[in-house]
C-alpha positions in Angstrom: -50.2 101.9 -21.8 -48.4 101.5 -25.1 -45.2 100.7 -23.2 -46.9 98.0 -21.1 -48.3 96.4 -24.3 -44.9 96.5 -25.9 -43.2 94.8 -23.0 -45.8 92.1 -22.8 -45.6 91.4 -26.6 -41.8 91.2 -26.2 -42.1 88.8 -23.3 -44.6 86.6 -25.0 -42.5 86.4 -28.2 -39.2 85.9 -26.5 -40.2 83.4 -23.8 -39.6 79.7 -24.4 -42.9 77.8 -24.7 -41.2 74.4 -24.8 -42.6 71.5 -22.9 -46.2 71.6 -24.3 -46.3 67.8 -24.0 -48.6 68.1 -20.9 -51.3 70.2 -22.4 -54.0 68.2 -20.7 -52.4 68.7 -17.3 -54.2 71.3 -15.2 -52.1 74.5 -15.0 -51.9 76.4 -11.7 -53.5 79.9 -12.1 -51.5 82.7 -10.6 -53.8 84.9 -8.4 -54.8 88.3 -9.6 -52.9 89.9 -6.7 -49.7 88.1 -7.6 -50.1 88.9 -11.3 -50.6 92.5 -10.4 -47.3 92.5 -8.4 -45.5 90.9 -11.3 -46.9 93.3 -13.9 -46.1 96.3 -11.6 -42.5 95.1 -11.4 -42.3 94.6 -15.2 -43.7 98.1 -15.7 -41.2 99.6 -13.4 -38.3 97.8 -15.1 -39.5 98.9 -18.6 -39.9 102.5 -17.4 -36.3 102.5 -16.1 -34.8 101.1 -19.3 -36.9 103.4 -21.5 -35.8 106.5 -19.5 -32.2 105.4 -19.6 -31.9 104.2 -23.2 -35.1 105.7 -24.9 -35.3 103.2 -27.8 -36.2 99.5 -27.6 -33.4 98.0 -29.6 -30.9 99.5 -27.1 -32.5 97.9 -24.0 -34.5 94.9 -25.2 -31.9 92.3 -24.1 -31.4 93.9 -20.7 -35.2 94.1 -20.3 -35.6 90.4 -21.0 -32.9 89.5 -18.5 -34.6 91.8 -15.9 -38.0 90.2 -16.7 -36.4 86.8 -16.0 -35.1 88.0 -12.7 -38.6 89.4 -11.8 -40.1 86.0 -12.6 -37.5 84.3 -10.4 -38.3 86.8 -7.6 -42.0 85.7 -7.8 -41.1 82.0 -8.1 -42.5 81.5 -11.6 -41.0 80.9 -15.0 -41.5 83.0 -18.1 -43.6 80.2 -19.5 -45.9 80.2 -16.5 -46.3 84.0 -16.8 -47.2 83.6 -20.5 -49.7 80.8 -19.8 -51.3 82.9 -17.0 -51.3 86.1 -19.1 -53.1 84.2 -21.9 -55.6 82.9 -19.3 -56.3 86.4 -18.1 -56.6 87.7 -21.7 -59.6 85.4 -22.0 -60.9 86.8 -18.7 -61.0 90.5 -19.5 -62.7 91.7 -16.3 -60.0 89.9 -14.2 -57.2 91.4 -16.4 -58.7 94.8 -16.0 -58.7 94.4 -12.2 -55.0 93.3 -12.4 -54.1 96.4 -14.4 -56.1 98.7 -12.1 -54.3 97.3 -9.1 -50.9 97.7 -10.8 -51.7 101.3 -11.7 -52.8 102.0 -8.1 -49.5 100.6 -6.9 -47.5 102.6 -9.3 -49.4 105.8 -8.4 -48.8 105.1 -4.7 -45.1 104.7 -5.3 -45.1 107.9 -7.4 -46.8 109.9 -4.6 -44.4 108.5 -2.0 -41.4 109.6 -4.1 -43.0 113.0 -4.6 -43.4 113.5 -0.8 -39.7 112.6 -0.2 -38.5 115.4 -2.4 
């Protein structure tokens, strides 16, 4: 859980929040299911880099590039992710559902890998 918080803090701090000129414009909310998929991908990426390099300064830049590619894969920008993550931070029950779904997905992947060995 500490790892996930760390990656999200890095992403929030590193992402460009430019273009706030349209603050009154209605923002499209990413569904809980899609946010769960994105967070799952981010958690897998961070796990990979943490295992490979063990300390954040060694893998921070690579992780940020990978996060950008994950956002592209899901057809969103880092700013959209930040906005939606902020939205879900204010909707704690929804955020809890997102993390539960992500953890379930990761556990399923883990058990599938265990069966292959």
